[in-house]
Structures are given as C-alpha cells and as structure tokens.
N, C-alpha and C positions, 0 to 999 in steps of 0.2 A: 471579607467579614472579619478576618483576623487583623489585617493591617490598619483598620480604623479603630482598633482597641487602644486604650490608654497605654502609653509606653511603659509606665511603671508596672502595670499589670503584666505586660509582656515580659518585662525583666524578671518579675517574680515567677512567672510561668516557666521561663527558661531555667531559672535557678532551681525550681522544684523538679524540672525534668532531669537535670543532671544529678540531683540528689536521689530522686526516685530510681534512676537507672542503676546507681550503685546499690541501693537497698534491695531492689528486685533481683539483682544478681544472686543475692544470698538466699533467696527463697528456693532457688534451684540448687545452688552450690552447697549449702549447709547440710541438707539430707545426704548428699553424696559424700561430703567431707566426713560426716560422722560415721557413715557406713563403710568408708574406705579402709578402716583399720588404723588410720593415723591418730584417731581420737579413742582413748581407752574407755570402754564401757564396763570394765571389770568391776564386779561387785555391785553393779547397778542393773544391767539387763538380766532378766530372768529371775530377779528377786520378787518376793511377794509383799505387797503393801496393802493392808486392810482387805486381804483376800483377793486382791487384783494383781496378776503377774505383769510386771513391767516388761514390755516388749520394745524392740528397737523403734517401731513406728510410733509408739507412745512417747518415747524419749525424744524423738525428732519433733513430734508435735509440741512437746513442752518447750523446746528451744525456739521454735517458730512462734509460739504463743507468747513467750515472755516479753518479747519486743512490744507487742501490742498491749499487753497488760500494763506495763509500766508507762508506756506512751499514753494510754487512754486515761488511766487514773491520775496522771500528772497534769493533763490538759486543763481541767477546770481551775486549778490553782494558777497555772501560768497565764491562762486566758484572762482570769479576773485581775491578776496583778498587772498585766499589760494594759488593761482598761483603766485601772486606778492611777498608774504612773504615766500613761500616755506614751509609753515607749514600746514599740513593737520591734524595731530593727535590732536592738541589742539582744532580745530574746532569740531572734532568728540566728544571729551570729554565734551566740553561746551554744545553742543547740547543734548547729552544724559542726562546731569544733569538737564537741563531745562525741558526736556520731563518727567523725573521722578517726578519733582515738580508738573507739570501740572496734571499728573495721580493721585498723592496723594491728590489733592484738592477735587475731586469729592464726596467722602463720607461725606464731611463736608458742602456741600452747598444744598440749597433748592430752589433757584430761577433759572429760565431759563437763565437770564443774567450772573449769576455766572458760569453756565455750559459753556456758550459761552466763558467766560474768561479763564476757565481751558483749553478748546480746543484750544484757541488762543495760550496759552503758549506752548502746545504740537506742534503746527504748527511752531512756532518760533524755537523750539528745533530741529525739523526735518530739517529746513532750514540750520542750521549749520552742521548737521550730514551727510545728504545724499550726496551732491556734493563732499565733502571732502573724504568720503568713496569710492565712485565710482571712483574718480580721483586716489586714492591710488591703486585700483585694476588695473587701466589702467597703472599707473606708474610702477607697478611691472611686467608687461608683457614684456618679452624679445623678441621683434620682433612681427610683425603683425600676424605671424602664431601661436601665443599663445593667442592673445587677445580674440578671440571668445570663446575659451575654458575657459579662466579665468572668463569671464563674465557669461558663462553658469553655472559654478560651483557656483559663487557668487549668481546669481539669484536663483539657485536651493535651496540653504540653506535659503536665505531670504524668498523665497516663501513657504518653509516648515513651517516656523514660521507664515507667513501670512495666509497660507491655513488651517493649523490645529488649529490655534487660534480660529476661529469661531466655530469649532466643539467642542473644549474643553469648550468654553464659553457657548455653548448650554447645555453641560452636567452640568456645574457649576450652571447655572441659573435654570435649571429644576431638580436639584439633589434631591430635597425634599421640598414639599410645606407645609408651616405652615397653621394654621387655617385661618389666615387672607389673605392667598394667596401669601405670600412672602417667598422666599427660605431662610431658616436659617440653620446655622451650629453651632455646639457646640465645644468649645475648649476642647481637651482631658485632662484627669486627670493628665497625666504625665508632663504637662506644668507648674505645680506649682501654683503660685498666680492667673493666668488667667484661671485656670480650671473651667469649667462650664459656662464660659461666652459665649454668643451667638453673631453672626454677620450675616448679610444678604449675600446672594449670590452676590449682587452687590458689597459689600465691598470686598469680595473674588476676584471678577473679577478685580477690580481696583488695588488690591494688586499684582495680577499677572502682570499687566501692569508696575507697579513700579519695581517689581523684574526683569522683562525682561530688562529694561533700566539699572539697576544696574549691572546685569551680563555682559551686553555689555560693560559697562564702565570699569569694572575690566579687561576684556579680552584685550581691547584696551590699557589700561594703562600699563598692564604688558608685552604685547607681540608685540606691534606695534611701529615702529619708522618711522620717515619721511625719504624717500629715498634722498640721497644727491643731485640728479640731478633734483629735483622737481621744483626749482625756474625757472620762465620763464619771458619773457619780456612782459607779458600781459599788455596792455595799460589801461589807466584810463577810456576809453569809455566803458560803460556797456551795450550799445545797442547791439541787436542781428542782425547780417547781414541777410538781406532778399534776396538781389540779389547776384548771383554768382560773384566771383572776376573778371571773364572775361566779365561780363555784358551780357552774352548770356542766361540768365534764372535765376531761383531761386537758392539760396545757398543750397547745398545738406544737410547741417546740419540743416538749417531752415526747409526744407521739412521733414526730419526725425523727427524733433521736432513736426511738425504739425501732421504727421502720428501717432506718439506716443501719442499725446494729444487725437486724435480721438479714438485710440485703448483703452486708459485708461478710456475715457468717457463711452465706451460701457461696460467695466467691472463694473463700479460703478453705472450704471443705476439700478441694481438689488437691492441694499441695502435698499433704501428708501421704497421700495414697499413690505416689509415683510408682512404687514397686508393684503393688497389686494391679493398678490400671495398665501399666506396660505389659504385665504378664497376660492379662485378660485380652488385651487388644493386639498383642504380639507386635509391639512397636518400639522404636528407638527412643533414647533420651531426648534427642532433638525434636522428634515429632510430639512427644509429651510436652516439651517446652513451648511448642507452637500452640498446642491446645490450651495450655495454661494462659498463654498470652492472648488468645482469641477474644476473651472477655474484654481485655483492655484495648485491643485493636478496634473492636466495634465501638467502644467508647470514644476513641480518637476520631472515628468517622462521624459520629452522631452528636457529640457533646455540644459543639458550637451551634449548629442549627437548632438543636433542641433548646439550648440556653437562650438564644435569640427569640425563638418562637414563644417561649414561656413568658417573655417580657411583653408580648402582644396578646396572647390568648389565655394567659393565666397559668398559675403553677400547678394547681390541683389536678386538672385533667391528665397532665403528663405523668404525675406521680402515680395516680391510680392505674393508668395504662401500663406503666412500668411493672407494677406488682402483678398485674394480670398476666403479662408475658413471662415474668420471672418464674411463676409456679411450674408450668410444664417444662420449661427449659432446664431447670434444676432436676426435676424428677427424672427426666430422660437420661441423665448422666449415670444413674445407677443401673440402667437396663441395657444400654447400647453395647454391641459387641463388635463394632467396626470403627476403626480410627477416624474415618472421615465423617461418620455420623456424630461421633463425639466432638469433632471439631465444629460441626454445624451447631450442635446444642450449646457449646461454649460461646459461639459467636452470637446466637440469639440471646443468651443470658447477658452478654455485653450490651446489646441493644436495650434490654430491660433496665440494666443498671444506669445507662445513659439517660433514660427517660425519668429515672427517679432522682439522681444525685444532684445535678445542677439546679433543677427546679426546687428541690428541697432546701438546698443551701440558700437560694434566692428568697424563698418564702421565709426562712428563719431570719435572714438578713432584713427583710421588710419588717419583721416583728421585733427587731432588736431594741429599738427605742432607748429608754433610759436604762435598760439592762446592760448595754454595752455590747458591741459586736464581738469582741473577744470572748466575753462571757457566754453570750447566746450561741455563737457558732461553735464554741468548744463542745457544746452538747452533741452536735452532729459529728464533729471530727473525733471526739472521744468515742462516740458510739461506733463510728467506722473502724477506728483502731481496735476497739474492744472486740468487734466482730471478726476482724482479721486475726486477732490474737486467739480467741476461743474457737474459731472455726477449725484450725488444724488439730487442736487438742480434742475437740468433740468428734472430729472424723476418725482420729486414731482410736478413741474409746469405742465409738459406735461400730467401727470396722471389727474390732476385737469381739464385740458382742453379737453383731448381726450380719457380718459379711459386707461386701462392697456396696450393696444397694441401700443399706441402712442409713448412712450419712446423707444421702441425697433425698431419701424419703423425708428425713428430718428437716432438711433444708426447704423442701417444697411446703411442708407444714408451716414453717416459719414465715415464708412468703405469703401464704394464705392469711395468717394472723395479721401480718403487716397491712395487707389490703383491707381487711375488715376494720382495723383501728383507724387507718387513714380515712376511709370512707365515712366513718361515723363521727370522728373527732376533729378533723382538719377542714377549715374553710379557706377559700382563696383570699389572697391579700390584694389582688388587683381587680379593679372594675374594668372588665374587658369592653364595656360599652363607652368608657371614657378615653380621652386622648392620652392621659398619663395619670400616674399616681395611684395609690392604693384605694381600695374600696373604703367608703367613709367609716363603716363599722370596724374595719381592721386598722385604720389609722388611729381610731380611738383606742383600740386594744393595744397597739404598739406603743402608745404614749401614756 
C-alpha cells in the first residue's frame, strides 16, 4: 500500500518524518530544559499579571504554544503566495533552514526570553514549510481517488517522526545521570581532537532537532521539483471564507478547519501537564513520553488504510466517526489513575485522530478548485498548528483553575462541538456509487 505511492510523495513523507522527529524532541525536552535550572525564570515565575500568577507550567505552555501561534498565523500568507508564484519547493527549503537555526540556538542561551526567541524562529520556519509541503502532496495526486491515500502515506511518515521523537528524547534525556543530576555524554576516542569532551543530554537533543531539519533540506533539494501546473489564480485577499458560496450555511473548508483546530487542541493538552500527570500516575519520564507518543503511534498504524478507504467509501463517514471516538478518549484522560489505562486512552485518541485527519485533508483538497491547494489546505494546516499551539497554553491555565481533570473535560467539549458542526455543515465530495471522481454537486462547488 505504501510502495505503490508516488515516489515524490514518499520523498516528501521521509523529509517531513526527519523534520518532525527533531521538532517532537523539543516537546518533551523544552519543559525539562526550562525546569532544570539552566534557564533563568527570575523575575517571571511567581509574578502576577492581570490578577493571574505566572507559574512554571504556564510559562512552559507559552513556550510550547509560541511555535504553533507563529506557524499557524503565517501559513495563510505563505500558502497563498506559493499558489500565486507556483513555487512550493523554495518555501520548503527556506522554512527548513530557519527551523535549523532556531534549534541550534538553544544550547547557547540561559534566559527564558531567549528560549522564546528560538522557539519563535522555529515557528516562522514551519510557517514556510508546512503549507507548501502539503500543497505539493495534493498537487501530485492524480484524481480524487488518490488524494486520501497520498495524505494517508504522508501523514503516516510525518507522524512516525513526531511519535517516536518523544520516546527517543526520553531515552536521550534519561540515558545516564551525572552526580549533579544532569545527563552527560562523552565524545568517543575515535573522533580525534574532540575525544573525551562531554556534553549534556539537552545538547544532544537539540542536535537531533538540527539534524532532522538538515536531512529534510537535503532530500527536498535533491529530489523534489515544483509541478508545472501548480500556479493558480489565487487572489490577493488572504481572508478565510466563513460562509458557503451559496449562502446556505458555513463554508465546508472553514468547518473542517474548525474541527481540525479542536482535534489538535485535544492532542496538545497532554504535553504541559507532564509533572502533574507523572505525580498522579507515579510514573517515569520515559513512560510519560510513551503515553504522549501513543496518539501518534495509533495514527501510524491507521492513517494509510483509512486514507485509502476514504478514497473508496467517502470522506465524511470517517470524519464523523473520528469525532465520536475522540470525545470519550479525551474525557477519560482527566480521570484515569493507572499508567496503562492512560496509555490505552491515548491510543484510542490516536485512532480518532487518524479517522479525521487524512479524510479531512482529502476533502479540502477535493474542494480546492480555483482557490488553490496551498491556500485551501493552509486553512487545515493552520488550524492544526493553532490547536497544537493553544492546547498547551489552555491546559496550563485550566490546570491552574480547575485541577488535572479540567483540561480534558474542556477537550471533550471541543470534540463534541466539532462533531455537531461537521454533521450539519459538511457534505461528502465523493460519489461512492461512482467509479471515480467527486459527486456532481461538489464538483460544481469546487469550481
């Protein structure tokens, strides 16, 4: 099922896997790095802002969220410009270069504000890379009956990097503790002049993030070209349509974006709460990282078959089923008191995400038409990034206000709203009774 995929899609998938591996390292590493004492929080933690006391969890949430905020709000601009210029590849390369620079800065800073600056650079880099990469995957699809499969393969490899990155990060960080409680590694003798030098596990983790971006850069530079038919008549207006073109409801791409935002928010609620969750479940950093990764591991297992199935059976049934499964799986995470039950809840949440994400991207790609694939798909990629950005911040605030259950109750409510919006406002783009192509009414809507 993977080997018969377009080689260009596989190349982009491998490139995003390497890049996502480096980025997901930081989701586990940055909270530990900030809490390690190597980053000064003097004058920030414990201060009161508008009646709200800034705690360490909130500051960590802000760092994790900043990446997604800049990434998300930049994507409509870069997606639209890539449509108008017909150049995707250069946007991907610029973004990867900026991300690598941001990752390389962390070992050399000691202030919280400098960490925020490095994270901001990474977010700007992702804003260049993500919409252009997803648009290329859409452009390479030959007909609507390949689109879901292409996105399934692409998301699978991207999520392999994103899912296994935290596990590897947990191993790197806890690989061996020095007397002062900091992980250290020694450069082996065969390296020559550097032999015997030591460096921390944090430096090793940041080096992995840089290497992931550089591997992706080389793959795209060597093997990817812009398709000749990519240029579109995308207009200068960067606003997102909220109402459908016929005026009888909400625009389906907008609704898919809202649902994607809610879904991504539920995924990201978990990351900020490492300390409280580990204390409640009495577990190690490594087991927490496995639980975090379980959502993505489930995606890896199910994205390709779901993507291929939605090319045959339609997009909408899978999206609706995904939101139905998402509601209880998120709610349970605020209540469980056993590490293995938490692992199971996270895995089921991953199945729900797989049911939603590839079919939603494929449906939006079907509707792209004269809007341009970069412009249209940036609505969903922006929404996903925004959810990943605001999820950690929301969980930190809600934890301060209502304890550990509050963020997950909030996430279940978002999933319920996404289900209702999708059910009432989104129609399928495929005629499942036909051999191929979109349903006639949706082909008219797409063009």
